[in-house]
C-alpha positions as CSV (number, residue, x, y, z in Angstrom):
1,X,3.9,76.9,135.5
2,X,4.9,79.5,132.9
3,X,2.7,82.3,131.8
4,X,1.4,82.9,128.3
5,X,3.4,86.2,128.5
6,X,6.5,84.1,128.2
7,X,5.6,83.3,124.6
8,X,4.7,86.8,123.4
9,X,8.2,87.5,122.1
10,X,8.0,84.3,120.1
11,X,4.7,85.4,118.4
12,X,6.0,88.9,118.0
13,X,9.2,87.8,116.1
14,X,7.2,85.5,113.9
15,X,4.6,88.3,113.2
16,X,7.2,90.9,112.3
17,X,9.2,88.5,110.1
18,X,6.1,87.3,108.3
19,X,4.8,90.9,107.9
20,X,8.1,91.8,106.2
21,X,8.2,88.7,103.9
22,X,4.5,88.6,102.8
23,X,4.7,91.6,100.4
24,X,8.3,90.5,99.4
25,X,7.0,87.0,98.5
26,X,4.1,88.6,96.7
27,X,6.5,90.7,94.6
28,X,8.7,87.7,93.8
29,X,5.6,85.6,92.8
30,X,4.5,88.3,90.4
31,X,8.0,88.7,88.9
32,X,8.3,84.9,88.5
33,X,4.8,84.5,87.2
34,X,3.7,82.2,90.1
35,X,-0.1,82.7,90.1
36,X,-3.2,80.8,91.0
37,X,-5.1,81.0,87.8
38,X,-8.8,80.3,87.7
39,X,-8.6,77.8,84.8
40,X,-11.0,75.3,86.3
41,X,-14.6,75.5,87.5
42,X,-13.5,74.6,91.0
43,X,-11.7,78.0,91.4
44,X,-13.8,80.6,93.1
45,X,-11.7,83.7,92.3
46,X,-11.9,85.4,88.8
47,X,-8.4,86.9,88.5
48,X,-4.9,85.6,88.8
49,X,-3.6,85.8,92.3
50,X,0.1,85.5,93.3
51,X,1.1,82.5,95.5
52,X,4.1,82.2,98.0
53,X,2.2,83.5,101.0
54,X,2.9,80.2,102.6
55,X,6.6,80.8,102.1
56,X,6.3,84.0,104.1
57,X,4.4,82.2,106.9
58,X,7.1,79.5,107.0
59,X,9.9,82.0,107.1
60,X,8.3,83.8,110.0
61,X,7.8,80.6,111.9
62,X,11.4,79.4,111.3
63,X,13.0,82.7,112.2
64,X,11.0,82.7,115.4
65,X,12.1,79.2,116.2
66,X,15.7,80.2,115.6
67,X,15.2,83.2,117.9
68,X,13.9,81.1,120.8
69,X,16.6,78.5,120.1
70,X,19.3,81.0,121.0
71,X,17.5,82.9,123.7
72,X,15.9,80.1,125.7
73,X,17.5,77.4,127.9
74,X,15.9,74.3,126.2
75,X,15.9,70.8,127.5
76,X,17.4,68.2,125.1
77,X,14.0,66.6,124.4
78,X,12.4,70.0,123.5
79,X,15.2,70.7,121.0
80,X,14.8,67.3,119.4
81,X,11.1,67.9,119.0
82,X,11.5,71.3,117.5
83,X,14.1,70.0,115.1
84,X,11.8,67.1,114.1
85,X,8.8,69.4,113.4
86,X,11.1,71.9,111.6
87,X,12.5,69.2,109.3
88,X,9.0,67.7,108.5
89,X,7.4,71.1,108.0
90,X,10.2,72.1,105.6
91,X,9.5,69.0,103.6
92,X,5.8,70.0,103.4
93,X,6.8,73.6,102.4
94,X,9.0,72.3,99.6
95,X,6.3,69.9,98.4
96,X,3.8,72.7,98.4
97,X,6.0,75.2,96.5
98,X,6.6,72.7,93.8
99,X,2.9,72.0,93.6
100,X,2.1,75.7,93.4
101,X,4.7,76.4,90.7
102,X,3.5,73.5,88.5
103,X,0.5,74.6,86.3
104,X,-1.4,71.3,86.7
105,X,0.0,70.5,90.2
106,X,1.6,67.3,91.4
107,X,-0.1,63.8,91.3
108,X,-1.9,63.2,94.6
109,X,-0.2,59.9,95.0
110,X,3.2,61.5,95.0
111,X,2.0,64.2,97.4
112,X,0.7,61.6,99.8
113,X,3.9,59.6,99.6
114,X,6.0,62.7,100.6
115,X,3.5,63.5,103.4
116,X,3.7,60.0,104.8
117,X,7.5,60.2,104.6
118,X,7.6,63.5,106.5
119,X,5.2,62.0,109.1
120,X,7.4,58.9,109.5
121,X,10.5,61.1,110.0
122,X,9.0,62.9,113.0
123,X,7.6,59.7,114.4
124,X,10.5,57.3,114.1
125,X,13.4,59.7,114.5
126,X,12.0,62.2,117.0
127,X,9.3,60.1,118.7
128,X,6.5,62.6,118.1
129,X,3.5,60.3,118.1
130,X,0.3,59.3,119.9
131,X,1.7,58.1,123.2
132,X,-1.6,57.0,124.9
133,X,-1.7,54.0,122.5
134,X,0.5,51.5,124.2
135,X,1.4,49.3,121.3
136,X,4.3,51.0,119.5
137,X,3.5,50.0,115.9
138,X,-0.2,50.8,116.2
139,X,0.7,54.1,117.8
140,X,3.0,54.9,114.8
141,X,0.4,53.9,112.3
142,X,-2.3,56.0,114.0
143,X,0.1,58.9,114.2
144,X,0.9,58.7,110.5
145,X,-2.8,58.7,109.7
146,X,-3.4,61.7,112.0
147,X,-0.5,63.8,110.7
148,X,-1.2,63.2,107.0
149,X,-5.0,63.6,107.6
150,X,-4.7,67.0,109.4
151,X,-2.1,68.2,106.9
152,X,-4.4,67.5,104.0
153,X,-7.4,68.9,105.9
154,X,-5.9,72.4,105.9
155,X,-5.2,72.0,102.2
156,X,-8.7,70.9,101.4
157,X,-10.4,73.6,103.4
158,X,-8.4,76.4,101.8
159,X,-11.0,77.4,99.2
160,X,-11.8,80.9,100.4
161,X,-9.8,83.9,101.5
162,X,-8.9,83.8,105.2
163,X,-10.5,80.4,105.8
164,X,-7.6,78.0,106.4
165,X,-5.3,80.7,107.8
166,X,-7.9,82.0,110.3
167,X,-8.7,78.5,111.5
168,X,-4.9,77.9,111.9
169,X,-4.6,81.1,114.0
170,X,-7.5,80.1,116.3
171,X,-6.3,76.5,116.6
172,X,-2.7,77.7,117.4
173,X,-4.0,79.8,120.3
174,X,-6.2,76.9,121.5
175,X,-3.3,74.4,121.7
176,X,-1.1,77.0,123.4
177,X,-3.7,77.7,126.1
178,X,-4.4,74.1,126.7
179,X,-0.7,73.1,126.7
180,X,0.5,75.8,129.2
181,X,-0.4,74.0,132.5
182,X,1.4,70.8,131.4
183,X,4.6,72.5,130.4
184,X,4.8,71.0,126.9
185,X,7.4,73.6,125.9
186,X,7.8,72.6,122.2
187,X,4.0,72.8,121.7
188,X,3.9,76.3,123.3
189,X,6.7,77.7,121.1
190,X,5.5,76.0,117.9
191,X,1.9,77.3,118.3
192,X,2.9,80.8,119.6
193,X,5.1,81.2,116.5
194,X,2.5,79.9,114.1
195,X,-0.1,82.2,115.5
196,X,2.1,85.2,114.9
197,X,3.2,84.3,111.4
198,X,-0.3,83.4,110.3
199,X,-1.8,86.6,111.8
200,X,0.5,88.7,109.7
201,X,-0.6,86.9,106.5
202,X,-4.4,87.2,107.0
203,X,-4.8,90.9,106.2
204,X,-2.9,90.5,102.9
205,X,-5.0,87.4,102.0
206,X,-8.2,89.4,102.6
207,X,-6.9,92.5,100.8
208,X,-8.3,93.4,97.4
209,X,-5.3,95.4,96.2
210,X,-2.5,93.4,97.7
211,X,-4.0,89.9,97.7
212,X,-1.8,86.9,98.0
213,X,-2.6,83.2,98.5
214,X,-0.7,80.9,100.8
215,X,-1.1,78.1,98.4
216,X,-0.4,74.4,99.1
217,X,2.9,75.5,100.5
218,X,1.2,77.4,103.3
219,X,-1.8,75.0,103.9
220,X,0.4,71.9,104.1
221,X,3.0,73.7,106.3
222,X,0.5,75.0,108.9
223,X,-1.5,71.7,108.9
224,X,1.7,69.7,109.5
225,X,2.8,72.0,112.4
226,X,-0.6,71.9,114.0
227,X,-1.0,68.1,113.6
228,X,2.3,67.5,115.4
229,X,1.6,70.2,118.1
230,X,-1.6,68.3,118.9
231,X,0.5,65.2,119.7
232,X,2.6,66.9,122.4
233,X,0.0,67.8,125.0
234,X,-1.7,65.8,127.8
235,X,-5.4,66.3,127.7
236,X,-6.5,63.8,130.4
237,X,-5.4,65.3,133.7
238,X,-9.1,65.8,134.7
239,X,-10.9,63.1,132.7
240,X,-10.4,60.7,129.8
241,X,-12.9,62.6,127.6
242,X,-10.3,65.3,127.4
243,X,-8.6,63.1,124.7
244,X,-11.2,64.5,122.3
245,X,-9.9,68.1,122.7
246,X,-7.6,68.0,119.6
247,X,-10.6,66.7,117.6
248,X,-12.7,69.7,118.8
249,X,-9.9,72.2,118.1
250,X,-9.4,70.9,114.6
251,X,-13.0,69.8,114.1
252,X,-13.8,72.2,111.2
253,X,-11.0,71.0,108.9
254,X,-11.7,67.4,110.0
255,X,-15.4,67.9,109.3
256,X,-14.6,69.5,105.9
257,X,-12.6,66.4,104.9
258,X,-15.4,64.0,106.0
259,X,-18.1,66.1,104.2
260,X,-16.2,66.5,101.0
261,X,-15.1,62.9,100.9
262,X,-18.7,61.7,101.5
263,X,-20.1,63.7,98.7
264,X,-17.3,62.9,96.2
265,X,-17.6,59.2,96.9
266,X,-21.3,59.5,96.5
267,X,-20.7,60.9,93.0
268,X,-18.3,58.0,92.2
269,X,-15.3,60.4,92.5
270,X,-12.1,59.9,94.5
271,X,-11.8,62.1,97.7
272,X,-8.7,63.7,96.2
273,X,-10.5,64.9,93.1
274,X,-11.6,68.5,93.0
275,X,-15.2,69.5,93.4
276,X,-17.4,72.2,94.8
277,X,-18.7,70.1,97.7
278,X,-16.9,72.2,100.3
279,X,-19.1,73.5,103.2
280,X,-18.1,77.1,102.4
281,X,-19.2,76.8,98.8
282,X,-22.5,75.2,99.9
283,X,-23.1,78.1,102.2
284,X,-22.6,80.5,99.3
285,X,-25.3,78.5,97.4
286,X,-27.5,79.0,100.5
287,X,-27.2,82.8,100.1
288,X,-24.4,83.6,102.6
289,X,-21.8,86.1,101.7
290,X,-18.1,85.4,101.9
291,X,-17.7,87.7,104.9
292,X,-20.6,86.0,106.7
293,X,-19.1,82.6,106.0
294,X,-15.7,83.7,107.4
295,X,-17.4,85.2,110.5
296,X,-19.5,82.0,111.0
297,X,-16.3,79.8,110.6
298,X,-14.2,81.9,113.0
299,X,-17.0,82.0,115.6
300,X,-17.6,78.3,115.3
301,X,-13.9,77.5,115.5
302,X,-13.6,79.7,118.6
303,X,-16.6,78.1,120.3
304,X,-15.3,74.6,119.5
305,X,-11.8,75.6,120.9
306,X,-13.5,76.8,124.1
307,X,-15.3,73.5,124.3
308,X,-12.0,71.7,123.9
309,X,-10.6,73.7,126.7
310,X,-13.5,72.8,128.9
311,X,-13.2,69.1,128.1
312,X,-9.7,69.2,129.6
313,X,-10.9,71.0,132.8
314,X,-14.4,69.8,133.7
315,X,-15.6,66.6,135.3
316,X,-16.6,63.7,133.0
317,X,-20.4,64.2,133.1
318,X,-20.1,67.8,132.0
319,X,-17.6,66.9,129.3
320,X,-19.9,64.2,128.0
321,X,-22.7,66.7,127.8
322,X,-20.6,69.1,125.7
323,X,-19.5,66.2,123.4
324,X,-23.2,65.1,122.8
325,X,-24.3,68.7,122.1
326,X,-21.5,69.3,119.6
327,X,-22.2,66.0,117.8
328,X,-25.9,66.8,117.5
329,X,-25.2,70.3,116.1
330,X,-22.8,68.9,113.5
331,X,-25.4,66.3,112.5
332,X,-28.0,69.1,112.0
333,X,-25.5,71.1,110.0
334,X,-24.7,68.1,107.8
335,X,-28.4,67.4,107.1
336,X,-28.9,71.0,106.1
337,X,-25.8,71.2,103.9
338,X,-26.6,67.9,102.2
339,X,-29.8,69.4,100.8
340,X,-27.8,72.0,98.9
341,X,-27.3,71.2,95.2
342,X,-23.8,72.2,93.8
343,X,-22.4,72.0,90.3
C-alpha cells in the first residue's frame, strides 16, 4: 500500500504551476477584455471581474499529469484512464472558455450535448464507468448521468468566491484518502493534482485587489475530473453502504442542484434557467455574511467527507446510523431554507 507522501510531488507541481499561471491568466483576461460583467440580477458581484482562472487550474493539473507520466512507472490501464480523463476534461475546458468569452453564453442544450459527448468518450473508449452495475448499457447510461450531473453541479454552485473551488479541494483530498488503500492509482494522481492546482487558485479568487474567477471553464473542468475520479475507487470492502461515499463527498454540489431545480420548477422555470435560489444566496437573505457562508460550507463539506470515509471503514449498522443522521440534517436544512423568500 502506497503512502499519501507518494503523491505530494504531484500536488506540489500542480500547485506551483497553477500559482504561476493564475496571475498570468488574469493579465491575459484583462488585456483581452474577458470579464464576468454583472449585467443581470443573478450576479452577486458589483464590478467586472476577469475570467480564465479555470484555465490556470487546468494547466496546473495537466502539467502535473505530464510530470507523473514521465517520472512514474505506470501500468497500461492507469495510463489509459489518465488519457481518457485528460481528453474529456480538455473538452470541458474548451467548452467553458467559449462560454466565458461569449457575452450571453452558450445555449444550455449545446453545452449539455458537449458534456454528454465528453462523458461518452471516457465511458466507451476508456471504460471509466460505474462497474458495480452489471448490465453494460445500464452502467453506461448511469455513468453518463453521473458525470454530466456532477460536472454541472460544480458549475451551478459557483455563485460565490471560494465556494466551488473550496469544495473541489476538500473533495479531492477525500477521494485521495479513500482511494489509497485500494491502490486506484489514476484516482490518486488525478485528485492529488487537482487539490494542488485548486489550492493555488483560491487565494486569488478571495482577493480584493487581484480577484479572478475560474468561470465555467474552471467549474466544468474540476467537476468533470472529480466525477470521473469517483468512479475509479472501490468503496465496499467493509460494507455495501460504502457505495454512498461519493454521494457524501459531493453531497453539497448535489444538494445544490436538487434544491435549485426544485425551486425553479416550482416557479415554472427550467432547472437550467438562472435564479437566486442557491442555498448560499438564501443564507445571505438569512443574515449570514459571505465569510460565514464559506466557513459553514467548508466545515460541512469536511464533516461529510469524514462521514464518507467512515462509511467505507465501519460496520453496516454504524454506517446506517451515519446515513440516517445526515439525511435528517439535510431535511431540516431544506425546510429552513425553503422558508426564505428570494427575488
